[in-house]
N, C-alpha and C positions, 0 to 999 in steps of 0.2 A: 592642508588647511584642517584644522583641527578645531571646533569652535564649542567643545566643553568648557563650562566654565570651570574657572582654575578656584580652589579652596578659597582665596579669598573675596572673589567674588560672587561666590555661593553663601558667604558668611554674610557681606554686605546685602546682598539681593533679600538675606531673612532678615534680616534687620529691618531693609526699607520698606518691605512688604508688610511687617508689623507695627513699624511707623505708619503707613498709609491708614491700614486699616484701624488704628487706635486713635489716630489724632486728625489725619489730614482730612477723610472721608466725612468723619462727622462733624469737622469744623465748614464746609462746603457753605451748609445754610448757615451757619452761625455766621460767620462772615458776611452773606448779603445780609443778614438782618441787621447787623453791628455798621455797616457800611451808610445802611439806610437812615442811620443816626448820626454822621460824622456831618459837622459843621461845611465840608469840602468833600466832595467825591473822591478827590486825590488824596485825602489823607489814609494810613494805615491805619485798618480796624486792628484793633490789641490782638484777637483770636492770632492772627497773622502773627506779629511780634515773639506771641506766645510759642507760636510755630516754630521759628526760629530759635529760638532761646533751646527748645526741646531737641529740636533737631542737630544743635550744636552740641548740645550736654552730650547725645548718643554718638557722638563724631560721624552724622552723616551730614557734611557740611563740607562745602568746596570741590565737591565731588569729580567736578568737570576738569580740573586742572592738573595735566599729567607732569608739571612741574612739582614734585616731591617738596622742594623748597619754602613754594607756596600752598601748593594744593594736596591734594589725596596723592598723588603720584599715580595715578591707574592710568593703565593705556588706554587706547581706544577700544579694544576688545572687551577689556575689563568693565569702559564705563558705559560701554552702548546698551545691557540690560539694566542698567541703573536708573540712564535716560529714559528709558522704556518705561518702566513704572513710574516715574514722576510725569509723565506724558499722560497718565489716564486721569491727572487732575492737572491739568496743565496752569489752571490760576493761580493753585495754591503751591504744589510741591516743589516747583521749580523756585519758587521766589523764598520757600520756607528752609531748602537749603543750600540757600545760595547759588545755585547753578542756574538762576534765570539770564536771558537776554534782555538787553542787550550787556548786562555787566559782565556776563562771561567772554563774550568776544573784548570789550574795552580791557579786561583785566591780563586776558591773554596778550595783549596789545602790548601794554604794558610791561607786563613780566617778560617779553620778548626782545621789544625795541628801545622801552623807556631805562634813561638813566638814573642813578642811583637816587637822586633826588627827588625825581618823579614818582620812581617807585615809594618812597617814605611817604611823599605828598598825598598821593593820590591812590597808590595801588592797595597802600596797609589797610587807610581807611576801607575799600570796596572787597576787600577778602575779609573784614572784621565783619561785615555788614551795615556799616555805622551811617555810610552814605550810598547813593546811587548814581549811577551815572547816563549819559546818552550818547550816539553815535548821529552825527551829525554828515551826512554825504549827500542824500536823495533831496531834488530840486524840484519846485512845481513847474518853473518856466522850460525845462530841457529834458530829453527824455535819459533818465539816469541811468537805465539799462545799461547804456554807454558811458562810465566811469569819466573817458575823456569829454564829454560834453560840461560835466560842471564848471558853473560860470561864477563863483565863490570867489572872492580875490583875497590871497594871503600877502600882503605885501611887507617889504622888512623897512623900517623905518628907523634907523641909530639900533637901539639896543631894543628894539619894541618889533612885533609883528601887528599889523593892523589889517581886522578881519572884515570883512564886507559881502553880503550875501544874504539871499534868501533859503531857507530850507523849509522843506516840510516832511511829516510822518516818520517824524524823528523818535521814535521809541524812551519812555524813559523822561521825557523832557516835563511831564507835566506834574511828576511826582514831585512834593515840597522837600523831598531828600536828595534828589538829583541835584549834584555839587558840582560835578563837571562834564564837559561836553570835550570829547573826539571830535574835531571838527578837519573836513578835508575841502579844501582847497585848492586854487591854480598858484605857484609862489611863480611862475617862469609860463605866462599864458600864451608866449610865440616862440618858446622852445621848439629846437627841429623834431626834438623825439616826443609824440605827443604822449608817451606814456610817462615821461620825466617830466613832466609840469606841472603835478600835482605833490599837495604836503600834507600833513596832518600837522596840526595843534593844538595844544591843551588848551581849552577856555573854558575857565570857571563860571558858574549859570551867574554869580551875583560882577558880573565884568559891565563896569558902563557901555551902553551900546545894544547890549542884547536882550529882547524883549520876547519872551513867549507868548505869541500873538493869540494862538487857540487851539483848542484839540480839536485833531482831526478822527471823526468817526470811522469803525468797520464795519459796513454792515449793518449800521444803524448803534455799532456797540462802540465805547470807551475805553473799554481797556484797561480799568481803574486798577487792577491787581497787580500788572506791568508799568504803571505809571504813563499810561495814555500814548497817543502819536501825536507829536506837535506839529504846527509851523512856529517856525524861530526865524527872527531878524536880526541879522548882526551888523550892524550900523558902526562902522567905524571904530568896531570893539576893539581894544588896546590889550595886548597879553607880554609877557618879557619874552626876549630871543631866547631864554632856555627853556620855552615852552612845547618848542618843535620837539616833535617826536623822530627820532632818528634824524636823517637828512633831510637836506632843500631834494625835491625831485623823489623820494622814497615813501610818497603817498600810495600809489598804485600798485606798488609791490607789496607794502605792508597791508592794504585793502586787499589783497589776494589770499596774503596769509592770515588775515583773519577770518573772510570769508569761509575758507575749506572747512575746518573746524565747525564755524557756526551752523553750515549747510549741513555734515551730518548729525550734529546735536539736535537741529528740529527732524530730520527724518528717524532720529531713535527716538523721541518724543512722538511722533507721528505714529511710529508702529501702538505705545500705549493706548493712544486718541482709538485708533481703531478697536484692540480690545475693549476697551470701555463701550464703544458703541458694540460690540456684538455681544457683549455680557447683558445690555440693557434690550437688546433686540430680544435673546434667548428669553430673558426673565417678562420681558410683555407679552411673549408669543405662549410663554405658559399660563398668563394669568388672565387672557381676554379669549371670547370667543364672538365669533362673527356666523352668521348662515349657519348656524346650527352644531358649528366643533368648534372647537379652540383653533386659535393660529398659528400654534405648533403644529398642527394638524395638516393646515394647507398648502398645497404642493408650491405655490410660489415664496413662501416663507421657508421653506423647508431648500429651496435652489439660493437664496438670498444668504442665508447662514452658511451654507455650503460654501459658495463662492467667496465670500468674504473671509473664513477661516483657509481656505487654499492660497488665497490674495497675500494672506498677512505672513502666512509662513512664508511665503516666496519672497516677500520685501524683506521680511527678518535675514533671510539668509543673504540677501545680497547687501543688506547693510551692515550685517557682521564682516561679510568679505573685503568693502570697503574700509572696514574700521582695522581689521587685521593688515593690509594693505599699507594705510597708513602707517600703522607701527611700524610694517617691515621693510617699505620700500619708500616712504616720504609722503608728503602731500601730493608732491609733482606724478610719483610714480602709480599714484591711484585717482590721476586727475578723470580718468574713463570714467569709472566706478562710482568718483565723488559728482559726478554729473549725471552719471544713470541714475541714482538712488532721488537726487533732486526732481530729476523731471518725473519719474515712474511712482515715489512716494506721496507727494499730496493728491491728485491726481486720483489714486488707486482709494486713499481714505477717504476723500471726499466722497466718491460713490458707495463707499462703504457708512458712512454718518447719512448719506442719503436717504440710502434703505433704511437706517434705522429710525431715524423720522418720519418716512412714510410709514410705518409699521406702527409707529404712537400717535399717527393722527395729528388733532390740534396740538395735541400734548407734546408733539414734538418738536412742535418754532415756539413753545413757552416758555417761562423762566422756571417752571417746575422740575426739567431735566435739562441736565447740561449740553446736549446735543446742538440745540441751535449755537451756542456760542464754540463748541467745537467743531463745527460745518464753518464759521464762520473764519476760525483760526487755523484749520487748514487747507480752506480756498484761498486765503490771503497767502500762504507760502508758495502759491504756484507765480506769488510776481516776486516775495522777499527774497533778497540774495540772490538777485537774479532773476527775470522772467522764465518761465520752462524753453520759451521760443531759443534764450539767447544759449542758454547749454543743448538743445538741441543742435544749433547751428555748429558750436565748436565741437561738439562730440562728433557729428556727420563729417564736419572738414577732415577730423583725425583719422574716422574711418576711409574715407576716401583716397586720403593720402597715402595711405599703404598700395593702393593700385595706380598710382601715377609714374 
């Protein structure tokens, strides 16, 4: 395994780092100020649109999509260090480069499983950054960590599908630019194979019967930059039969194909979040004194910073190995590693950010530093895309099977 960055990756890294320094970091405070003056907190601040235009002008656009027809055509190993850089400003940089969830996963689904009409109507506007999207899977009334539990019905009625159910924590749904939902529900609830009961359909947001009920908070935050996390009701919402993605009964397989790359993208960005926390920790340590000497001279601070650096280097190598395996043997061949990084990365990054908050004192939990938002985002990823315990269960079973 050779993890040295190739020439194209190095060139993109240099351009992206310059873009972050010149445009993204200065825009963080501007975005907060502009958002405070908007009529709706879900509108997009002008500075974000300016960042998107500049990123597209510089060719820093759709970097996540390995399909060269639609995206940058990068391998997972090439994209990993770029996603890490955007993770240093997770509220702005992924959106600015059109590499933000849930749009990334939805674009991958449409590119891989959508037909030509679906790609033209929905994928192309998403690739161009003209609309946003949402992925409706999680439900409030069942343990959605087991996708076979979902109760939303997708019933065939002549040439249409009728969607009925309630979803929540549907990322992106509060954004007024959200034009389309990918909804997972059951087309065959009594089917013998529980993994063939589910299907996915495209439901335009303006479909009669679709109601965005409320925004769900995450540790008190509403995640305005990514369009929030909404509770959504589908009350006999009718869509054409041509809005089915793939085939009936294929929803579970599509979900698995979607979540694999999504998990590694999150872990890539988490490395960048940890690096930002370490940088802030070091800057704070050399600028503050307590009990007669600089924080940078306190032994406990040395331990926090050293442990953080060791942890990040370990995590980065595991993420890069996983990316390399996905490129060489596919997602199935990298199953163990994908689960390993999903388990290891969020919990370790949460710990690093927590130490950075502690070092900042009251400032660490304030809006004057990004640490509180970084903490909320990292902690949430111990639940999102499958809670850690589900991945631990699956990984342990695979290990034990070797000895049976």
